[in-house]
C-alpha positions, -999 to 999 in steps of 0.1 A, spaced: 601 -492 347 615 -514 375 615 -551 365 589 -572 384 604 -603 399 586 -632 417 598 -662 436 567 -674 453 562 -703 430 596 -718 436 595 -708 473 563 -728 478 563 -755 452 599 -763 444 604 -801 442 566 -806 441 554 -787 411 584 -773 394 567 -766 361 539 -746 377 565 -727 397 583 -719 365 551 -707 348 542 -686 378 576 -669 384 590 -667 349 561 -665 326 532 -648 345 553 -624 365 586 -626 346 572 -619 312 535 -609 313 538 -584 343 569 -569 327 551 -563 293 551 -525 290 520 -523 267 500 -516 299 514 -496 327 517 -513 361 490 -493 378 465 -503 351 477 -539 352 471 -540 390 436 -527 386 428 -552 359 442 -581 381 421 -570 411 390 -567 389 396 -602 375 401 -618 410 370 -601 426 349 -610 396 359 -646 399 350 -646 436 386 -650 448 389 -630 480 417 -648 498 453 -640 504 460 -637 466 435 -608 463 451 -592 494 485 -595 478 473 -579 446 455 -551 465 488 -544 483 505 -544 449 480 -520 435 486 -496 465 523 -499 460 519 -489 423 499 -457 430 463 -468 434 447 -445 460 421 -454 486 396 -433 466 404 -451 433 402 -486 448 368 -478 464 356 -466 430 369 -497 413 353 -521 437 320 -502 436 320 -504 398 328 -542 400 299 -547 424 273 -538 397 287 -564 373 302 -591 395 279 -591 426 274 -573 459 287 -601 482 320 -602 462 324 -564 466 317 -566 504 344 -593 508 369 -572 487 361 -540 506 370 -558 539 404 -567 525 409 -533 509 402 -515 543 431 -536 558 454 -526 530 445 -489 529 444 -486 567 428 -452 575 447 -447 607 480 -456 591 475 -433 561 461 -404 582 493 -403 602 515 -398 572 529 -364 563 522 -349 528 558 -358 519 553 -395 530 521 -397 510 539 -383 479 566 -410 484 539 -437 483 526 -423 450 559 -423 431 582 -451 420 616 -435 428 629 -424 462 625 -387 472 661 -387 485 678 -362 508 674 -325 513 690 -307 483 713 -287 506 741 -281 480 717 -262 457 693 -248 483 705 -213 476 691 -216 441 656 -227 452 626 -211 468 612 -236 492 625 -271 500 637 -296 474 651 -331 476 676 -350 455 679 -387 448 708 -398 425 695 -427 403 725 -431 380 760 -416 384 776 -436 356 773 -434 318 742 -412 318 738 -391 350 702 -385 362 684 -377 394 650 -377 409 643 -341 420 613 -335 444 598 -301 452 574 -293 481 543 -273 471 553 -239 458 590 -248 455 608 -238 423 643 -233 412 658 -200 400 660 -190 364 690 -207 350 708 -216 318 726 -248 307 756 -237 288 775 -260 264 799 -255 234 784 -286 219 755 -309 229 744 -303 265 710 -293 279 687 -313 301 657 -336 298 629 -337 325 604 -365 329 575 -361 352 573 -388 379 545 -376 403 524 -347 413 520 -316 392 547 -291 382 556 -262 359 583 -257 333 588 -222 319 612 -208 292 617 -171 292 593 -154 269 570 -184 265 539 -196 284 546 -221 313 540 -257 305 524 -281 330 544 -312 339 524 -343 348 536 -379 354 550 -391 320 555 -356 306 588 -352 288 605 -318 286 635 -313 264 656 -283 275 681 -271 248 713 -254 259 715 -216 262 678 -214 270 669 -194 302 642 -213 321 629 -226 355 609 -255 368 592 -266 400 560 -277 418 526 -262 415 512 -243 445 490 -271 460 509 -303 456 543 -321 458 561 -327 425 589 -350 413 607 -352 380 637 -371 367 664 -347 355 687 -362 329 719 -343 321 726 -344 283 763 -350 276 781 -322 259 814 -302 256 823 -277 283 789 -279 300 781 -256 329 751 -241 347 745 -204 352 721 -197 380 702 -164 378 676 -145 399 647 -163 417 613 -166 402 593 -139 419 561 -146 438 543 -123 414 552 -142 382 548 -176 399 514 -167 413 501 -157 379 503 -194 369 
């Protein structure tokens, strides 16, 4: 998870209320917001709920609505959240919150986005560039964003709807294999001779060496996963035949 940083306290209050600025930037955001017991999307929703319930509908609520949107809260989800709050905190507070939420989740702005751009808004890592070097091993378009090229090498791999890679095998004399972590959307992972497994955000797939398999997006949505190369001795990839439409469409 990317570390949350905040400088608003020092930017606004340095020299006037240094202790408050410290608590705001270093404790509230530096420590509390970076506590991983609650994921950031949930923390954003909790914060928005607390502010609306307290009747705070100024720029601070707008900031936290923007933060919620940036961390994956959709227009439909925020509308449901504010509607739920209205029954407990009051109708006028909900109306004020909805006016701000409409600015943040601008319908004209969002409707102009492509499906790929909308997917990018829903995931934390960049989609990256077209995966041209491996395009011959994919059905459909895929994208690659290198996240680490030192120590442990890993990438964010994004698939358009219906895109999947060919059957392939990670060879290694010792160690090797790959780990996949779902980032956004919905995907499939399938080992030869076994039922396909669904990959959702947070799903972890451990792929041992010498196992023939494939992975990719489901038919109706974009999909991204982190691909982590497991270090090993004399590692190589063997690319095999494409996953046929017939076997893919059975999923």
